[in-house]
Biotite code that builds the C-alpha atoms (Angstrom):
import biotite.structure as struc

atoms = struc.array([
    struc.Atom([-36.393, 19.293, 54.581], chain_id="A", res_id=1, res_name="MET", atom_name="CA", element="C"),
    struc.Atom([-36.576, 21.791, 57.440], chain_id="A", res_id=2, res_name="SER", atom_name="CA", element="C"),
    struc.Atom([-34.268, 21.658, 60.474], chain_id="A", res_id=3, res_name="ASP", atom_name="CA", element="C"),
    struc.Atom([-37.247, 21.094, 62.805], chain_id="A", res_id=4, res_name="ASP", atom_name="CA", element="C"),
    struc.Atom([-38.412, 18.103, 60.783], chain_id="A", res_id=5, res_name="LEU", atom_name="CA", element="C"),
    struc.Atom([-34.890, 16.663, 60.598], chain_id="A", res_id=6, res_name="LEU", atom_name="CA", element="C"),
    struc.Atom([-34.460, 17.013, 64.353], chain_id="A", res_id=7, res_name="SER", atom_name="CA", element="C"),
    struc.Atom([-37.785, 15.303, 64.963], chain_id="A", res_id=8, res_name="SER", atom_name="CA", element="C"),
    struc.Atom([-36.677, 12.290, 62.912], chain_id="A", res_id=9, res_name="LEU", atom_name="CA", element="C"),
    struc.Atom([-33.774, 11.517, 65.228], chain_id="A", res_id=10, res_name="PHE", atom_name="CA", element="C"),
    struc.Atom([-35.300, 12.419, 68.607], chain_id="A", res_id=11, res_name="ASP", atom_name="CA", element="C"),
    struc.Atom([-35.460, 9.324, 70.787], chain_id="A", res_id=12, res_name="THR", atom_name="CA", element="C"),
    struc.Atom([-38.988, 8.870, 72.105], chain_id="A", res_id=13, res_name="PRO", atom_name="CA", element="C"),
    struc.Atom([-39.256, 9.493, 75.799], chain_id="A", res_id=14, res_name="ALA", atom_name="CA", element="C"),
    struc.Atom([-40.081, 6.582, 78.036], chain_id="A", res_id=15, res_name="THR", atom_name="CA", element="C"),
    struc.Atom([-43.193, 7.134, 80.121], chain_id="A", res_id=16, res_name="PRO", atom_name="CA", element="C"),
    struc.Atom([-42.121, 8.242, 83.579], chain_id="A", res_id=17, res_name="SER", atom_name="CA", element="C"),
    struc.Atom([-43.544, 7.060, 86.838], chain_id="A", res_id=18, res_name="SER", atom_name="CA", element="C"),
    struc.Atom([-44.957, 10.537, 87.334], chain_id="A", res_id=19, res_name="GLY", atom_name="CA", element="C"),
    struc.Atom([-47.005, 10.311, 84.148], chain_id="A", res_id=20, res_name="SER", atom_name="CA", element="C"),
    struc.Atom([-48.414, 6.955, 85.230], chain_id="A", res_id=21, res_name="ARG", atom_name="CA", element="C"),
    struc.Atom([-49.299, 8.359, 88.636], chain_id="A", res_id=22, res_name="LEU", atom_name="CA", element="C"),
    struc.Atom([-51.082, 11.190, 86.911], chain_id="A", res_id=23, res_name="ALA", atom_name="CA", element="C"),
    struc.Atom([-52.999, 8.648, 84.834], chain_id="A", res_id=24, res_name="SER", atom_name="CA", element="C"),
    struc.Atom([-53.952, 6.760, 87.986], chain_id="A", res_id=25, res_name="THR", atom_name="CA", element="C"),
    struc.Atom([-55.141, 9.991, 89.575], chain_id="A", res_id=26, res_name="SER", atom_name="CA", element="C"),
    struc.Atom([-57.204, 10.659, 86.453], chain_id="A", res_id=27, res_name="PHE", atom_name="CA", element="C"),
    struc.Atom([-58.882, 7.259, 86.774], chain_id="A", res_id=28, res_name="LEU", atom_name="CA", element="C"),
    struc.Atom([-59.696, 7.943, 90.423], chain_id="A", res_id=29, res_name="CYS", atom_name="CA", element="C"),
    struc.Atom([-61.240, 11.278, 89.475], chain_id="A", res_id=30, res_name="ASP", atom_name="CA", element="C"),
    struc.Atom([-63.347, 9.499, 86.874], chain_id="A", res_id=31, res_name="MET", atom_name="CA", element="C"),
    struc.Atom([-64.692, 7.127, 89.500], chain_id="A", res_id=32, res_name="SER", atom_name="CA", element="C"),
    struc.Atom([-65.721, 10.067, 91.712], chain_id="A", res_id=33, res_name="LEU", atom_name="CA", element="C"),
    struc.Atom([-67.661, 11.799, 88.941], chain_id="A", res_id=34, res_name="MET", atom_name="CA", element="C"),
    struc.Atom([-71.393, 11.626, 88.861], chain_id="A", res_id=35, res_name="GLY", atom_name="CA", element="C"),
    struc.Atom([-73.148, 8.812, 87.067], chain_id="A", res_id=36, res_name="GLY", atom_name="CA", element="C"),
    struc.Atom([-73.813, 5.184, 87.611], chain_id="A", res_id=37, res_name="SER", atom_name="CA", element="C"),
    struc.Atom([-71.110, 2.846, 88.772], chain_id="A", res_id=38, res_name="SER", atom_name="CA", element="C"),
    struc.Atom([-71.435, 0.907, 85.511], chain_id="A", res_id=39, res_name="ALA", atom_name="CA", element="C"),
    struc.Atom([-70.715, 4.018, 83.443], chain_id="A", res_id=40, res_name="GLU", atom_name="CA", element="C"),
    struc.Atom([-67.777, 4.902, 85.679], chain_id="A", res_id=41, res_name="SER", atom_name="CA", element="C"),
    struc.Atom([-66.418, 1.383, 85.321], chain_id="A", res_id=42, res_name="GLY", atom_name="CA", element="C"),
    struc.Atom([-66.643, 1.581, 81.529], chain_id="A", res_id=43, res_name="LYS", atom_name="CA", element="C"),
    struc.Atom([-64.862, 4.933, 81.526], chain_id="A", res_id=44, res_name="ALA", atom_name="CA", element="C"),
    struc.Atom([-62.075, 3.557, 83.707], chain_id="A", res_id=45, res_name="ILE", atom_name="CA", element="C"),
    struc.Atom([-61.741, 0.479, 81.495], chain_id="A", res_id=46, res_name="ASP", atom_name="CA", element="C"),
    struc.Atom([-61.531, 2.564, 78.301], chain_id="A", res_id=47, res_name="ILE", atom_name="CA", element="C"),
    struc.Atom([-58.989, 4.929, 79.870], chain_id="A", res_id=48, res_name="SER", atom_name="CA", element="C"),
    struc.Atom([-56.866, 2.002, 81.051], chain_id="A", res_id=49, res_name="SER", atom_name="CA", element="C"),
    struc.Atom([-56.821, 0.527, 77.561], chain_id="A", res_id=50, res_name="ARG", atom_name="CA", element="C"),
    struc.Atom([-55.809, 3.881, 76.073], chain_id="A", res_id=51, res_name="MET", atom_name="CA", element="C"),
    struc.Atom([-52.898, 4.159, 78.514], chain_id="A", res_id=52, res_name="ILE", atom_name="CA", element="C"),
    struc.Atom([-51.774, 0.582, 77.800], chain_id="A", res_id=53, res_name="GLU", atom_name="CA", element="C"),
    struc.Atom([-51.888, 1.190, 74.041], chain_id="A", res_id=54, res_name="CYS", atom_name="CA", element="C"),
    struc.Atom([-49.893, 4.410, 74.321], chain_id="A", res_id=55, res_name="SER", atom_name="CA", element="C"),
    struc.Atom([-47.255, 2.662, 76.440], chain_id="A", res_id=56, res_name="ASN", atom_name="CA", element="C"),
    struc.Atom([-47.019, -0.184, 73.911], chain_id="A", res_id=57, res_name="GLU", atom_name="CA", element="C"),
    struc.Atom([-46.523, 2.277, 71.038], chain_id="A", res_id=58, res_name="ILE", atom_name="CA", element="C"),
    struc.Atom([-43.705, 4.049, 72.877], chain_id="A", res_id=59, res_name="VAL", atom_name="CA", element="C"),
    struc.Atom([-42.020, 0.825, 73.988], chain_id="A", res_id=60, res_name="GLU", atom_name="CA", element="C"),
    struc.Atom([-42.195, -0.646, 70.449], chain_id="A", res_id=61, res_name="SER", atom_name="CA", element="C"),
    struc.Atom([-39.947, 2.160, 69.156], chain_id="A", res_id=62, res_name="THR", atom_name="CA", element="C"),
    struc.Atom([-37.288, 1.704, 71.862], chain_id="A", res_id=63, res_name="ILE", atom_name="CA", element="C"),
    struc.Atom([-34.458, -0.613, 70.878], chain_id="A", res_id=64, res_name="ARG", atom_name="CA", element="C"),
    struc.Atom([-34.424, -3.921, 72.692], chain_id="A", res_id=65, res_name="ASN", atom_name="CA", element="C"),
    struc.Atom([-31.161, -4.698, 74.472], chain_id="A", res_id=66, res_name="GLU", atom_name="CA", element="C"),
    struc.Atom([-30.819, -7.874, 72.396], chain_id="A", res_id=67, res_name="SER", atom_name="CA", element="C"),
    struc.Atom([-30.622, -5.742, 69.225], chain_id="A", res_id=68, res_name="ILE", atom_name="CA", element="C"),
    struc.Atom([-27.041, -4.571, 69.616], chain_id="A", res_id=69, res_name="THR", atom_name="CA", element="C"),
    struc.Atom([-24.660, -3.469, 66.839], chain_id="A", res_id=70, res_name="PRO", atom_name="CA", element="C"),
    struc.Atom([-21.632, -5.727, 66.446], chain_id="A", res_id=71, res_name="GLU", atom_name="CA", element="C"),
    struc.Atom([-18.285, -4.476, 65.138], chain_id="A", res_id=72, res_name="ILE", atom_name="CA", element="C"),
    struc.Atom([-17.185, -6.376, 62.026], chain_id="A", res_id=73, res_name="GLN", atom_name="CA", element="C"),
    struc.Atom([-14.146, -4.388, 60.945], chain_id="A", res_id=74, res_name="ASN", atom_name="CA", element="C"),
    struc.Atom([-11.930, -1.581, 62.211], chain_id="A", res_id=75, res_name="ILE", atom_name="CA", element="C"),
    struc.Atom([-9.829, 0.614, 59.939], chain_id="A", res_id=76, res_name="ILE", atom_name="CA", element="C"),
    struc.Atom([-7.014, 2.500, 61.660], chain_id="A", res_id=77, res_name="ALA", atom_name="CA", element="C"),
    struc.Atom([-3.947, 4.444, 60.566], chain_id="A", res_id=78, res_name="SER", atom_name="CA", element="C"),
    struc.Atom([-0.419, 4.830, 61.935], chain_id="A", res_id=79, res_name="VAL", atom_name="CA", element="C"),
    struc.Atom([2.563, 6.897, 60.842], chain_id="A", res_id=80, res_name="HIS", atom_name="CA", element="C"),
    struc.Atom([5.970, 5.232, 61.150], chain_id="A", res_id=81, res_name="LEU", atom_name="CA", element="C"),
    struc.Atom([7.967, 8.483, 60.780], chain_id="A", res_id=82, res_name="GLN", atom_name="CA", element="C"),
    struc.Atom([10.277, 6.946, 58.186], chain_id="A", res_id=83, res_name="CYS", atom_name="CA", element="C"),
    struc.Atom([10.314, 6.406, 54.426], chain_id="A", res_id=84, res_name="GLU", atom_name="CA", element="C"),
    struc.Atom([10.297, 2.728, 53.515], chain_id="A", res_id=85, res_name="LEU", atom_name="CA", element="C"),
    struc.Atom([11.776, 0.576, 50.777], chain_id="A", res_id=86, res_name="ASP", atom_name="CA", element="C"),
    struc.Atom([8.755, -1.587, 50.064], chain_id="A", res_id=87, res_name="LEU", atom_name="CA", element="C"),
    struc.Atom([10.629, -4.160, 48.008], chain_id="A", res_id=88, res_name="ARG", atom_name="CA", element="C"),
    struc.Atom([13.176, -4.723, 50.788], chain_id="A", res_id=89, res_name="MET", atom_name="CA", element="C"),
    struc.Atom([10.421, -5.225, 53.371], chain_id="A", res_id=90, res_name="ILE", atom_name="CA", element="C"),
    struc.Atom([8.605, -7.689, 51.106], chain_id="A", res_id=91, res_name="ALA", atom_name="CA", element="C"),
    struc.Atom([11.809, -9.729, 50.722], chain_id="A", res_id=92, res_name="ILE", atom_name="CA", element="C"),
    struc.Atom([12.722, -9.649, 54.436], chain_id="A", res_id=93, res_name="SER", atom_name="CA", element="C"),
    struc.Atom([9.302, -10.360, 55.966], chain_id="A", res_id=94, res_name="ALA", atom_name="CA", element="C"),
    struc.Atom([7.719, -13.779, 55.481], chain_id="A", res_id=95, res_name="ARG", atom_name="CA", element="C"),
    struc.Atom([4.158, -12.514, 55.992], chain_id="A", res_id=96, res_name="ASN", atom_name="CA", element="C"),
    struc.Atom([4.388, -9.692, 53.442], chain_id="A", res_id=97, res_name="ALA", atom_name="CA", element="C"),
    struc.Atom([3.759, -9.447, 49.724], chain_id="A", res_id=98, res_name="GLU", atom_name="CA", element="C"),
    struc.Atom([4.376, -6.655, 47.243], chain_id="A", res_id=99, res_name="TYR", atom_name="CA", element="C"),
    struc.Atom([2.801, -6.381, 43.795], chain_id="A", res_id=100, res_name="ASN", atom_name="CA", element="C"),
    struc.Atom([3.057, -2.774, 42.581], chain_id="A", res_id=101, res_name="PRO", atom_name="CA", element="C"),
    struc.Atom([0.938, -3.602, 39.515], chain_id="A", res_id=102, res_name="LYS", atom_name="CA", element="C"),
    struc.Atom([-2.066, -4.166, 41.812], chain_id="A", res_id=103, res_name="LYS", atom_name="CA", element="C"),
    struc.Atom([-1.419, -1.777, 44.683], chain_id="A", res_id=104, res_name="VAL", atom_name="CA", element="C"),
    struc.Atom([1.577, 0.408, 45.441], chain_id="A", res_id=105, res_name="ASN", atom_name="CA", element="C"),
    struc.Atom([1.897, -0.880, 49.000], chain_id="A", res_id=106, res_name="ALA", atom_name="CA", element="C"),
    struc.Atom([3.170, -3.891, 50.910], chain_id="A", res_id=107, res_name="VAL", atom_name="CA", element="C"),
    struc.Atom([0.355, -6.130, 52.131], chain_id="A", res_id=108, res_name="VAL", atom_name="CA", element="C"),
    struc.Atom([1.249, -7.558, 55.541], chain_id="A", res_id=109, res_name="MET", atom_name="CA", element="C"),
    struc.Atom([-0.966, -10.156, 57.241], chain_id="A", res_id=110, res_name="ARG", atom_name="CA", element="C"),
    struc.Atom([-0.885, -11.203, 60.894], chain_id="A", res_id=111, res_name="LEU", atom_name="CA", element="C"),
    struc.Atom([-2.533, -14.188, 62.550], chain_id="A", res_id=112, res_name="ARG", atom_name="CA", element="C"),
    struc.Atom([-2.419, -12.910, 66.130], chain_id="A", res_id=113, res_name="ASP", atom_name="CA", element="C"),
    struc.Atom([-4.103, -10.530, 66.284], chain_id="A", res_id=114, res_name="PRO", atom_name="CA", element="C"),
    struc.Atom([-5.841, -11.278, 63.008], chain_id="A", res_id=115, res_name="LYS", atom_name="CA", element="C"),
    struc.Atom([-5.486, -8.168, 60.862], chain_id="A", res_id=116, res_name="CYS", atom_name="CA", element="C"),
    struc.Atom([-4.002, -6.883, 57.619], chain_id="A", res_id=117, res_name="THR", atom_name="CA", element="C"),
    struc.Atom([-1.745, -3.895, 57.061], chain_id="A", res_id=118, res_name="GLY", atom_name="CA", element="C"),
    struc.Atom([-0.976, -1.764, 54.023], chain_id="A", res_id=119, res_name="LEU", atom_name="CA", element="C"),
    struc.Atom([2.504, -0.233, 54.187], chain_id="A", res_id=120, res_name="LEU", atom_name="CA", element="C"),
    struc.Atom([3.143, 2.756, 51.939], chain_id="A", res_id=121, res_name="PHE", atom_name="CA", element="C"),
    struc.Atom([6.494, 4.202, 50.893], chain_id="A", res_id=122, res_name="ARG", atom_name="CA", element="C"),
    struc.Atom([5.811, 7.403, 52.856], chain_id="A", res_id=123, res_name="SER", atom_name="CA", element="C"),
    struc.Atom([5.706, 5.441, 56.119], chain_id="A", res_id=124, res_name="GLY", atom_name="CA", element="C"),
    struc.Atom([1.948, 5.463, 56.435], chain_id="A", res_id=125, res_name="ARG", atom_name="CA", element="C"),
    struc.Atom([0.405, 2.225, 57.681], chain_id="A", res_id=126, res_name="LEU", atom_name="CA", element="C"),
    struc.Atom([-3.280, 1.351, 57.277], chain_id="A", res_id=127, res_name="MET", atom_name="CA", element="C"),
    struc.Atom([-4.636, -1.460, 59.464], chain_id="A", res_id=128, res_name="ILE", atom_name="CA", element="C"),
    struc.Atom([-7.833, -3.334, 58.704], chain_id="A", res_id=129, res_name="THR", atom_name="CA", element="C"),
    struc.Atom([-9.538, -6.584, 59.679], chain_id="A", res_id=130, res_name="GLY", atom_name="CA", element="C"),
    struc.Atom([-9.462, -6.235, 63.477], chain_id="A", res_id=131, res_name="ALA", atom_name="CA", element="C"),
    struc.Atom([-12.666, -6.170, 65.519], chain_id="A", res_id=132, res_name="ARG", atom_name="CA", element="C"),
    struc.Atom([-11.235, -4.504, 68.622], chain_id="A", res_id=133, res_name="LEU", atom_name="CA", element="C"),
    struc.Atom([-9.344, -1.230, 68.917], chain_id="A", res_id=134, res_name="GLU", atom_name="CA", element="C"),
    struc.Atom([-6.672, -2.873, 71.080], chain_id="A", res_id=135, res_name="ASN", atom_name="CA", element="C"),
    struc.Atom([-6.149, -5.578, 68.443], chain_id="A", res_id=136, res_name="ASP", atom_name="CA", element="C"),
    struc.Atom([-5.715, -2.956, 65.726], chain_id="A", res_id=137, res_name="ALA", atom_name="CA", element="C"),
    struc.Atom([-3.187, -1.089, 67.859], chain_id="A", res_id=138, res_name="LYS", atom_name="CA", element="C"),
    struc.Atom([-1.292, -4.278, 68.784], chain_id="A", res_id=139, res_name="LEU", atom_name="CA", element="C"),
    struc.Atom([-1.219, -5.366, 65.146], chain_id="A", res_id=140, res_name="GLY", atom_name="CA", element="C"),
    struc.Atom([0.179, -1.989, 64.114], chain_id="A", res_id=141, res_name="GLY", atom_name="CA", element="C"),
    struc.Atom([2.946, -2.235, 66.724], chain_id="A", res_id=142, res_name="LYS", atom_name="CA", element="C"),
    struc.Atom([3.914, -5.719, 65.528], chain_id="A", res_id=143, res_name="LYS", atom_name="CA", element="C"),
    struc.Atom([4.090, -4.494, 61.933], chain_id="A", res_id=144, res_name="MET", atom_name="CA", element="C"),
    struc.Atom([6.275, -1.576, 63.018], chain_id="A", res_id=145, res_name="ALA", atom_name="CA", element="C"),
    struc.Atom([8.687, -4.023, 64.695], chain_id="A", res_id=146, res_name="LYS", atom_name="CA", element="C"),
    struc.Atom([8.805, -6.105, 61.519], chain_id="A", res_id=147, res_name="ILE", atom_name="CA", element="C"),
    struc.Atom([9.805, -2.976, 59.605], chain_id="A", res_id=148, res_name="CYS", atom_name="CA", element="C"),
    struc.Atom([12.539, -2.256, 62.160], chain_id="A", res_id=149, res_name="GLN", atom_name="CA", element="C"),
    struc.Atom([13.940, -5.780, 61.760], chain_id="A", res_id=150, res_name="LYS", atom_name="CA", element="C"),
    struc.Atom([13.784, -5.403, 57.976], chain_id="A", res_id=151, res_name="SER", atom_name="CA", element="C"),
    struc.Atom([16.421, -2.687, 57.991], chain_id="A", res_id=152, res_name="GLY", atom_name="CA", element="C"),
    struc.Atom([14.566, 0.428, 59.120], chain_id="A", res_id=153, res_name="PHE", atom_name="CA", element="C"),
    struc.Atom([15.617, 1.073, 62.751], chain_id="A", res_id=154, res_name="PRO", atom_name="CA", element="C"),
    struc.Atom([14.238, 4.634, 62.672], chain_id="A", res_id=155, res_name="LYS", atom_name="CA", element="C"),
    struc.Atom([10.655, 3.390, 62.414], chain_id="A", res_id=156, res_name="VAL", atom_name="CA", element="C"),
    struc.Atom([8.430, 4.663, 65.253], chain_id="A", res_id=157, res_name="LYS", atom_name="CA", element="C"),
    struc.Atom([4.825, 3.825, 66.076], chain_id="A", res_id=158, res_name="PHE", atom_name="CA", element="C"),
    struc.Atom([3.084, 7.234, 66.175], chain_id="A", res_id=159, res_name="THR", atom_name="CA", element="C"),
    struc.Atom([-0.255, 8.931, 65.527], chain_id="A", res_id=160, res_name="ASN", atom_name="CA", element="C"),
    struc.Atom([-2.498, 5.892, 65.902], chain_id="A", res_id=161, res_name="PHE", atom_name="CA", element="C"),
    struc.Atom([-5.959, 6.935, 64.753], chain_id="A", res_id=162, res_name="LYS", atom_name="CA", element="C"),
    struc.Atom([-9.290, 5.190, 64.297], chain_id="A", res_id=163, res_name="MET", atom_name="CA", element="C"),
    struc.Atom([-10.431, 6.033, 60.772], chain_id="A", res_id=164, res_name="GLU", atom_name="CA", element="C"),
    struc.Atom([-13.610, 4.011, 60.407], chain_id="A", res_id=165, res_name="ASN", atom_name="CA", element="C"),
    struc.Atom([-15.623, 1.303, 62.140], chain_id="A", res_id=166, res_name="ILE", atom_name="CA", element="C"),
    struc.Atom([-18.000, -1.003, 60.289], chain_id="A", res_id=167, res_name="ILE", atom_name="CA", element="C"),
    struc.Atom([-20.753, -2.594, 62.370], chain_id="A", res_id=168, res_name="ALA", atom_name="CA", element="C"),
    struc.Atom([-23.869, -4.641, 61.668], chain_id="A", res_id=169, res_name="THR", atom_name="CA", element="C"),
    struc.Atom([-27.220, -5.014, 63.410], chain_id="A", res_id=170, res_name="ALA", atom_name="CA", element="C"),
    struc.Atom([-30.514, -6.810, 62.876], chain_id="A", res_id=171, res_name="ASP", atom_name="CA", element="C"),
    struc.Atom([-33.816, -5.009, 63.540], chain_id="A", res_id=172, res_name="CYS", atom_name="CA", element="C"),
    struc.Atom([-35.636, -8.380, 63.744], chain_id="A", res_id=173, res_name="LYS", atom_name="CA", element="C"),
    struc.Atom([-38.332, -7.192, 61.320], chain_id="A", res_id=174, res_name="PHE", atom_name="CA", element="C"),
    struc.Atom([-38.559, -6.465, 57.554], chain_id="A", res_id=175, res_name="PRO", atom_name="CA", element="C"),
    struc.Atom([-38.417, -2.829, 56.411], chain_id="A", res_id=176, res_name="ILE", atom_name="CA", element="C"),
    struc.Atom([-40.465, -1.069, 53.702], chain_id="A", res_id=177, res_name="ARG", atom_name="CA", element="C"),
    struc.Atom([-37.543, 0.524, 51.903], chain_id="A", res_id=178, res_name="LEU", atom_name="CA", element="C"),
    struc.Atom([-39.699, 2.172, 49.212], chain_id="A", res_id=179, res_name="GLU", atom_name="CA", element="C"),
    struc.Atom([-41.684, 4.157, 51.768], chain_id="A", res_id=180, res_name="GLY", atom_name="CA", element="C"),
    struc.Atom([-38.572, 5.094, 53.718], chain_id="A", res_id=181, res_name="LEU", atom_name="CA", element="C"),
    struc.Atom([-36.779, 6.232, 50.565], chain_id="A", res_id=182, res_name="ALA", atom_name="CA", element="C"),
    struc.Atom([-39.752, 8.398, 49.531], chain_id="A", res_id=183, res_name="TYR", atom_name="CA", element="C"),
    struc.Atom([-40.340, 10.053, 52.912], chain_id="A", res_id=184, res_name="ASP", atom_name="CA", element="C"),
    struc.Atom([-36.619, 10.603, 53.596], chain_id="A", res_id=185, res_name="HIS", atom_name="CA", element="C"),
    struc.Atom([-35.510, 11.261, 50.024], chain_id="A", res_id=186, res_name="ARG", atom_name="CA", element="C"),
    struc.Atom([-33.228, 14.120, 51.117], chain_id="A", res_id=187, res_name="ASP", atom_name="CA", element="C"),
    struc.Atom([-31.041, 11.593, 52.961], chain_id="A", res_id=188, res_name="PHE", atom_name="CA", element="C"),
    struc.Atom([-31.600, 8.387, 50.991], chain_id="A", res_id=189, res_name="CYS", atom_name="CA", element="C"),
    struc.Atom([-30.385, 6.799, 47.793], chain_id="A", res_id=190, res_name="ASN", atom_name="CA", element="C"),
    struc.Atom([-32.306, 3.693, 46.780], chain_id="A", res_id=191, res_name="TYR", atom_name="CA", element="C"),
    struc.Atom([-31.862, 2.052, 43.377], chain_id="A", res_id=192, res_name="GLU", atom_name="CA", element="C"),
    struc.Atom([-32.814, -1.628, 43.784], chain_id="A", res_id=193, res_name="PRO", atom_name="CA", element="C"),
    struc.Atom([-31.896, -2.346, 40.140], chain_id="A", res_id=194, res_name="GLU", atom_name="CA", element="C"),
    struc.Atom([-28.263, -1.559, 40.946], chain_id="A", res_id=195, res_name="LEU", atom_name="CA", element="C"),
    struc.Atom([-27.978, -2.427, 44.653], chain_id="A", res_id=196, res_name="PHE", atom_name="CA", element="C"),
    struc.Atom([-30.528, -4.140, 46.935], chain_id="A", res_id=197, res_name="PRO", atom_name="CA", element="C"),
    struc.Atom([-29.797, -1.904, 49.913], chain_id="A", res_id=198, res_name="GLY", atom_name="CA", element="C"),
    struc.Atom([-30.900, 1.619, 50.744], chain_id="A", res_id=199, res_name="LEU", atom_name="CA", element="C"),
    struc.Atom([-28.095, 4.097, 51.439], chain_id="A", res_id=200, res_name="VAL", atom_name="CA", element="C"),
    struc.Atom([-29.060, 6.430, 54.302], chain_id="A", res_id=201, res_name="TYR", atom_name="CA", element="C"),
    struc.Atom([-26.752, 9.373, 55.042], chain_id="A", res_id=202, res_name="ARG", atom_name="CA", element="C"),
    struc.Atom([-26.999, 10.238, 58.720], chain_id="A", res_id=203, res_name="TYR", atom_name="CA", element="C"),
    struc.Atom([-25.900, 13.748, 59.702], chain_id="A", res_id=204, res_name="HIS", atom_name="CA", element="C"),
    struc.Atom([-28.345, 15.548, 62.024], chain_id="A", res_id=205, res_name="PRO", atom_name="CA", element="C"),
    struc.Atom([-27.762, 19.272, 62.493], chain_id="A", res_id=206, res_name="ASP", atom_name="CA", element="C"),
    struc.Atom([-27.525, 18.960, 66.281], chain_id="A", res_id=207, res_name="ASN", atom_name="CA", element="C"),
    struc.Atom([-24.750, 16.328, 66.205], chain_id="A", res_id=208, res_name="SER", atom_name="CA", element="C"),
    struc.Atom([-21.184, 16.258, 64.817], chain_id="A", res_id=209, res_name="PRO", atom_name="CA", element="C"),
    struc.Atom([-21.538, 12.546, 64.040], chain_id="A", res_id=210, res_name="THR", atom_name="CA", element="C"),
    struc.Atom([-21.593, 11.573, 60.376], chain_id="A", res_id=211, res_name="LYS", atom_name="CA", element="C"),
    struc.Atom([-22.430, 8.043, 59.322], chain_id="A", res_id=212, res_name="ALA", atom_name="CA", element="C"),
    struc.Atom([-23.676, 6.094, 56.339], chain_id="A", res_id=213, res_name="VAL", atom_name="CA", element="C"),
    struc.Atom([-26.130, 3.254, 56.866], chain_id="A", res_id=214, res_name="LEU", atom_name="CA", element="C"),
    struc.Atom([-26.969, 0.454, 54.456], chain_id="A", res_id=215, res_name="LEU", atom_name="CA", element="C"),
    struc.Atom([-30.515, -0.767, 55.089], chain_id="A", res_id=216, res_name="LEU", atom_name="CA", element="C"),
    struc.Atom([-31.929, -3.994, 53.675], chain_id="A", res_id=217, res_name="PHE", atom_name="CA", element="C"),
    struc.Atom([-35.483, -5.321, 53.349], chain_id="A", res_id=218, res_name="VAL", atom_name="CA", element="C"),
    struc.Atom([-34.653, -8.176, 55.723], chain_id="A", res_id=219, res_name="SER", atom_name="CA", element="C"),
    struc.Atom([-34.022, -5.701, 58.558], chain_id="A", res_id=220, res_name="GLY", atom_name="CA", element="C"),
    struc.Atom([-30.243, -6.017, 58.419], chain_id="A", res_id=221, res_name="LYS", atom_name="CA", element="C"),
    struc.Atom([-28.351, -2.746, 58.953], chain_id="A", res_id=222, res_name="VAL", atom_name="CA", element="C"),
    struc.Atom([-24.712, -1.880, 58.230], chain_id="A", res_id=223, res_name="ILE", atom_name="CA", element="C"),
    struc.Atom([-23.287, 1.225, 59.925], chain_id="A", res_id=224, res_name="VAL", atom_name="CA", element="C"),
    struc.Atom([-20.110, 2.852, 58.599], chain_id="A", res_id=225, res_name="THR", atom_name="CA", element="C"),
    struc.Atom([-18.253, 6.092, 59.183], chain_id="A", res_id=226, res_name="GLY", atom_name="CA", element="C"),
    struc.Atom([-18.125, 6.147, 62.994], chain_id="A", res_id=227, res_name="CYS", atom_name="CA", element="C"),
    struc.Atom([-14.902, 6.540, 64.970], chain_id="A", res_id=228, res_name="LYS", atom_name="CA", element="C"),
    struc.Atom([-15.863, 4.619, 68.122], chain_id="A", res_id=229, res_name="ASN", atom_name="CA", element="C"),
    struc.Atom([-18.446, 2.122, 69.363], chain_id="A", res_id=230, res_name="TYR", atom_name="CA", element="C"),
    struc.Atom([-20.426, 4.699, 71.341], chain_id="A", res_id=231, res_name="GLN", atom_name="CA", element="C"),
    struc.Atom([-21.058, 6.677, 68.154], chain_id="A", res_id=232, res_name="GLU", atom_name="CA", element="C"),
    struc.Atom([-22.337, 3.510, 66.480], chain_id="A", res_id=233, res_name="ILE", atom_name="CA", element="C"),
    struc.Atom([-24.787, 2.861, 69.319], chain_id="A", res_id=234, res_name="CYS", atom_name="CA", element="C"),
    struc.Atom([-25.988, 6.474, 69.274], chain_id="A", res_id=235, res_name="ASN", atom_name="CA", element="C"),
    struc.Atom([-26.596, 6.361, 65.522], chain_id="A", res_id=236, res_name="VAL", atom_name="CA", element="C"),
    struc.Atom([-28.490, 3.071, 65.737], chain_id="A", res_id=237, res_name="PHE", atom_name="CA", element="C"),
    struc.Atom([-30.552, 4.215, 68.737], chain_id="A", res_id=238, res_name="ASP", atom_name="CA", element="C"),
    struc.Atom([-31.606, 7.314, 66.791], chain_id="A", res_id=239, res_name="ASN", atom_name="CA", element="C"),
    struc.Atom([-32.397, 5.560, 63.517], chain_id="A", res_id=240, res_name="ILE", atom_name="CA", element="C"),
    struc.Atom([-34.217, 2.590, 65.084], chain_id="A", res_id=241, res_name="TYR", atom_name="CA", element="C"),
    struc.Atom([-37.461, 4.503, 65.887], chain_id="A", res_id=242, res_name="PRO", atom_name="CA", element="C"),
    struc.Atom([-37.508, 5.737, 62.279], chain_id="A", res_id=243, res_name="VAL", atom_name="CA", element="C"),
    struc.Atom([-37.171, 2.179, 60.968], chain_id="A", res_id=244, res_name="LEU", atom_name="CA", element="C"),
    struc.Atom([-39.983, 1.034, 63.253], chain_id="A", res_id=245, res_name="CYS", atom_name="CA", element="C"),
    struc.Atom([-42.330, 3.361, 61.356], chain_id="A", res_id=246, res_name="GLN", atom_name="CA", element="C"),
    struc.Atom([-41.636, 1.344, 58.188], chain_id="A", res_id=247, res_name="TYR", atom_name="CA", element="C"),
    struc.Atom([-41.987, -2.121, 59.667], chain_id="A", res_id=248, res_name="ARG", atom_name="CA", element="C"),
    struc.Atom([-43.700, -4.513, 57.229], chain_id="A", res_id=249, res_name="LYS", atom_name="CA", element="C"),
])
């Protein structure tokens, strides 16, 4: 698919400006001043008004309604504790930790406030998941670092906090023709309903550094993954929403 076509897929349709509507009004006035009977002029004005209303409705139908807002479901963040850890010792010392090296070579640490889960690796790397707010993920990471300090590792430091991935969901409020979308956008889509009911859409426009993967379902539900902050999620959804509107059932 060419770069021009790809760019056109993610361009947000422009909202009609007041200037364009004034120009349309001026056009209607000019029509009324043209020669011909008043009845013919009235019909021309009526037809032109309907055309303008239809064009405005088409544009507005592809603009995301404020009620259709992506909601964060999970945040994945990472922290480095600057210290090698004895995972077995931490699992014995901490009441909210468990260690089963046969399943995963990391200590699983769960917190209730804020509600999140951490994976502690021997290298000192800590992965945090389950939080819905960045501040909660950061606070949870700091609490886990303190638990490690109290478990016999006083050199532990909370450093290099980084948002790795945000998972968000949204509802388009209308069903989507996934077959048509998969065919027209086959360079970006992977759709195998026999294996998975959702369509995988890889979002990476040439004019944007943002990379994301969207899971689209017939019901209109959308899952957005791969973004680093909430603004990126909103930008991705705002750009993909007009495309989805073209495949409304």
